[in-house]
N, C-alpha and C positions, 0 to 999 in steps of 0.2 A: 546362654541366651536369655535376654531380659523379657519378662512378661509385659506386653504393652497394653495400655488401656486408652483407646481412641474411639470416641463416639462421633462418627461423621454426620454431617447434615445430609439430607436426601440427595442433593446433587453430588456431594463428595462420595457418598455411598455408590451412586450410579457409576461414577468415574472409577472408583476402586474395583468394582465388579468387572469392568472392561479391562482394566490394567492387569489384574491378577488372574483372569480367566483364560486359560490356554485354549479353550474351546471356541473362543470368539476369533473372528478373522480381522478384527480391528488392529491395525498396526500403528496408526497415528491418531492420538486423542487430543482434541483442542478444547481447552477449558477456559471460559471467559469469565471475567469478574473484575470489579474495582478493588482498591485497597480495603482490607478488612472483610472481604467477602469470602475468604477461605481458600483461594486458589494456591497460594504459596504453601500454606499449611498442608493442603492436600498433597502437593508434590513432595514435601519433606516427609510426611508420614508414609507415603508409598515407598520412597527410596529407602528410608531408615528401616522400615519393617522388613524389606527384602534383605538388606545388609545384616539385619539382626538374625534372620533365620538361616541364610545361606552363606557359608564361609567362602571366601575368595572371590565373591562376585564383584563386578566393577561397574559402578554407575557414575555417569558424568553429568554435571549441571552446567548450563551455559547461559550467558547473556551475550549481547553483541560484542561488548568490550569487557576485558578481564577486570578492569578497575571497578566498573559498575557491578559486576558479579560479586566481587569481594566486598564492596561497600553495602550491598543490599541483599542479594540472594543468599550469600554465605552467612550473613548476620541472622537472617530469618531462619536458616537451617539450624543454627546453634540454638535459637529459641525453641524450635520444634524438638530438638534433642533433649533440652532441659525439661520441657513440658511432658515429654514421654518417659521421663525418669532416668535418662542417661547421664552419667557423670564423667567428666573429663579425667583422664589418667586411670579410670577404673574400667569404663566400657569402651572408651575411644581416646585417641590422641589427635592433636591438630598438627599437621605438617605444612610448613611454609606459609602459615597464616591463611590457607585457603582450601586445604584438603583434609578429609576426615579418614582416619584409619582405625577400624574397629579391632577388638581383641581377637576376632576370628579371621582377621586379615582381609575382610571385605573392605571396600573403599568407596568414597564419594569424592570425585575430583572436580574442582571448580576451574572453568576455563572461559575464555572469550571466543565466540564463534569466529570473529574476525581479528585474530591476534596480529595478523599482517594486513594492514589496510589495502595494499596493492595485490593481495592474493585473491583475485576474483574467482579462481578455480578451487579455492579452499583445499590446497594440497596438504595442509596441516592435518586435515581430518582423515585422509585416505588410509593412513596406517593404523588407525584406532581399532581396537577390538574390545567392544563394550557389551555388557549385559543389557543395559537399558540407558535411557537418557532423558533429561528434562531441560527444556528451553524456556527460560523466564523472559517475559516481555518479548515474546516471539514476533510481535508486530514491528519491532524495531530491526529485526534481522532479515537479511536477504533470503528469499525462499530457496534459492539455489543451495545455500549452505545447509538448510534443514533437510532438503532432499538428499544431499550427500550423507548427512548424519544418519538418515534412515538406513542407509546401506551398511552402517558400521555396527549396528546392534545385532543380537543373535550370534555373536562371535566369541563370547567368553562365558563359559559355564552354563549356558542356556540349556543345552542338550542334557548335561549331567543332572540338572535339577528340574528339567521340564519347565523352565521359566519362559513365558511367551515373550516374543520380541515386541517391545513397545517403546514409543517415544511420546512423551507428554509435553505439550506446549501450552503455556498460560499467557494471557495477554489482555490488554484493554481494548475497547472498541477502536477501530481504525478504518479509514477509508482507502487504504492501500490494497496490497495483494490479499491480505486477510479477508477483506470484504468480498472480493470476487471469487476467491478460491474456496472459501469455507463458509462465510456467512450466507451468501446467496444460495448455495446448494442446500444448506440447512433450512433457510427460509422457504425455499421452493420445494422442499422435500424430495431432493434428488441427490442426496449424499451417496457416495460410493460405499461399498461394503467394508473397505479397509480404513476408511476415515470417519471419525465420529466427532461431532461438535456438541458440546454441552454448555448451555447458557446458564450461569449462576447469577441470580438477582440478590439484592440486599436482603430481601425478606426470606430468602432461602437459608441465610446465615443469621437469622434473628436471635438465636440463642446467644450469640457472641457479640451482638450489637445492641446498643441502648435503644430504648423506646423513643427517646428524644431525637436520636440520630435518624431513626427510621421515619419519624414524623416529619422531620425537616426535609428529608428526601422526597417524601410523598406529596409535600405541599409546596415544592419549588414552583414559583410563578413563571419563571422563564421557560418557555416551551421547549427549547432545544436542550437545556440542562436537565429538565424533568424527563424528557424522552430518553436521554442517554443514561442518567444516573439512577432513575427509578424504574423505567420500563425496559432498559437494556436495548434500546433501538439503535442499530448501527447506521441508520439512514441520516442521522443528524450529527453534526460536528460543531463544537462551540469554540474552536481555537480562534484566537483574535486575529491571526494572520491569514485567514481564509480569503481567497480572492473572489470567489463566487458564492453567492447565497444559494443554498441547496434548493429551496423552494423555487427560486428563479431558474435554476437549471432544469427542474422538472417542467417549468412553464414553456420551455423551448418548443415543445410539441404543439402547444395550443395558442401561442402568441399571435397577435394580429400580423397580417402579411404586408410588409412594406416592399413596394416594387419600384423599379426605375431602371437604371443602367445594369447591364449584365456583366458578370465576371466569372472567371474560373480560378480557384485556388487549389494547389495540389502539394501534398507531402509525398515525395518520391522515395521509395525504399532503396537500400543498398542492393546490389545484385544478388539474387537468390536468397534474400533474407528479408525479414519484416514484411511490410506490405505497402503498397501505394494507395493513397486515398485522394480521390479527385472530387471536388465540390463544384457544382455549377450553380451560380447565383443569379437571381433577379433582385438586385439590390440586397436587402437583408433576408430574403426568402430563398431557402434552398429549393431549387427546381429539380435537381437530379444529382445523383452521386454514383461513383463507381469505386469498388475496392478490388485491387489487383494484387493477388498473393503470389509471391515467389515468381515474379515475372522478369524476364531478362530485358534490360534496357537496350533496345535496338530500334531500327527504322519502323518496325511494326508497332512498337510501343509508342513512338512519336506520332504515328498516324492515328492512334486512338485519340490523342489530344486534338489533332486537326479535324477529325470527324466530329467531335463534340463542339468545337468552335464553329464549324460549318452549320451544324444542326441548329445551334442557338444564336447564330449570327454574332459571334464574339470575336473581336479583333485580337491579334497577338499582344497588343499593348494593354489589353484587359485580362491577361492571363499571368498569374504569378506562380512560380514553381520554386520549391526549396532548392537552393543551389548547392547544398551539401552533398558530398560524395557524387553519385552518378547523376544527380539532378542537374549538375552543371552541364552535362552533355545534352540533356533535354532542352535546357535554356538556349544552348548554342545552336541546336538544330532548329528549334521553333522560332528563335529570335523573339522570345517573350521576355517578360520581366523575371529576374532572378531574385529570390529572397535570401539574404545573408544574415543569419541570426546575430552574428557578432558585429554587424555594421553599426555605424553611428546612428543616433536617433534622428528623426526627421523633425526639424523645427517648425512650429506652427507660425502662421502669419503674424500673430501678435508679438512674437519674439524676434522676427527677422530683422526688424529695424532697430531693435534694442539689443546690442551685443552683450549687455550686462545680465540679460535674462535668457534662460534656455529651458527646454523641457528636461525635467529632473528624472531621467531614466538612465540606467546603466548602458543599455544597448537596444538595438531595434526590436529584438524579440521581446524584451521586457516591456517596451513601450506598447507594442501591439497587444500583449496579453492584458495589460492594465486598461487599455482602451476597449478591448473585448469585454472585460468585466463590466465596464460602464454600460455597454450596449445590452448585455445579458441581464444585468440587474435593473435595467430600465425597460425590459420586455420588448426590445426592438428586433430581435432575431427569431425567425420561425424555421424550425427544422423538422417539420411534419413529414418531410419526404424520407427521413431515415426509417429503416425497419426497427421493430421493437428491440431486436438483439443488438443492433449497431447503436441505437440510442442509449441503451444500457451501458455499452462500452464507452461511449462519449461521456456519459454522466460520471462514470468511475474516473476517467482521466481528468476531467475538469475539477473534480472534487479533491484531488490530491495536489493540485497546483496552488501553491501558497507563495506569499511574498516574504522576503527575509529582510533583516536589518530594519524591522518596522519601527523601532524606537531610536535608531541612529540617524544622524544628520548626514546621510549618504544618498547617492542616486538610488531610486527604487528599482528593485529587480526581483524576479521570481526564482524559485529554486532551480537548480541545474537539471538538465535533461537526464544526466546519470542518476541523480537522486530520485527523479520521477520514475525512471525505469526500475530502480531498486524497490520503490514503494509498490509499483504496479506489477512488477515481474514481466513487463513488456514495454515497448515504445509507445508514447502517446500520439499515435498517428492521426487519429480523428481530431483531437484537440489542436494539433499543430496545423492541420488543413483549415480548421475553423479560424484559428488565430490569424492566419495569413490573409483572410478576407479583409481585415482591418487595414492592411497595407495600403489599399487604394484610398481609404478615407484620409489617411495621413498625407497622401500625395496631392489631393485636389483641394482647391480653395473654396469651391462651392459644392454643397451636397444637395441632392434632391431625392424625394421619395414620395410615393403615393400610397397611403394606407388603404388596404382593402377591407 
């Protein structure tokens, strides 16, 4: 057994205390930080020290895809081994270019969490028996895979050595499921006993970063970049393909109220899953909304639409329902308008007479989301009617919807719904119901509204 010398920074020390202490109930530890802030070294030092002390233990390290794990995480692990004094062929050997086998037969195995792209149930993980695990860049991974991984630790030599069952996840700031599942509970001080979030800032690792680098971070003029890189604020995202400005999303609660013709837009759930979200509009002002969870689509369900239409004097031609899955039955019964995401885009009047020009969107859903972004970024929509909880849900959904092929000469489109679900860990029901309001703007030649 090699004597190790590792002096962790305060945040690394806090994390190691939780990882190594069998008296704590923390099972899942989330450690946040940018490159150079000590998160990968923390993971490597924890796993290597365990393997150094306990023979035959088995730790696995993951990224979403195996090639990324080999190119980045495994390379960083080799650096940790070297810095801690381990020598290849004396203290360990490398197997298959990605696994570490120590002289005491403990091992560190490198894998991709999604080795099979179509394996949405992560069947590859179910047979694993692990002592512990580390997930690098966890924000890129589906939450379902990490939840299954949690069930695979405490299955190999843990009882023999009294090693606590722990999974360590490291990541960069992200507005996907990481934000709602772990950042918000940490921010609002409502974390569960078994999950702990540790935020590591650049200044926490000042010993290993130059003064010039720290000075540059602290003096960044761009508000969003400074918030993210220096202050560690998850609320801001500086990716260039963002569709919605975050501050403008927040303004949706307090924007001026534009009123005029009334509409209903609804995203209907599949039977016994997800949820149905119904928005009632007075032009761009949300008057009323209803969320129906796990509701069977039947005559009673249709009557809820008819009741809303009667109360607000809205004709069926001013109601749009997502026609996907069971929504098609609602459209057929109500004789209202059906929204088909993959339908062709609606050409504006300026292009109708010129066949050489057309709206440059991939499909109708893309067109509506881009038009919605224009309205939101211009402070045209008011959603003050939403509850605080549901407004937070909508903010999360809008904030992960981005456009793709931004630098390519192709029709504009947003990321797929499957990718949005992967990022959020749920379907973007509120965002889709909001997006469909724009459908009526694309259909009419004259718009009118009265600002209040």
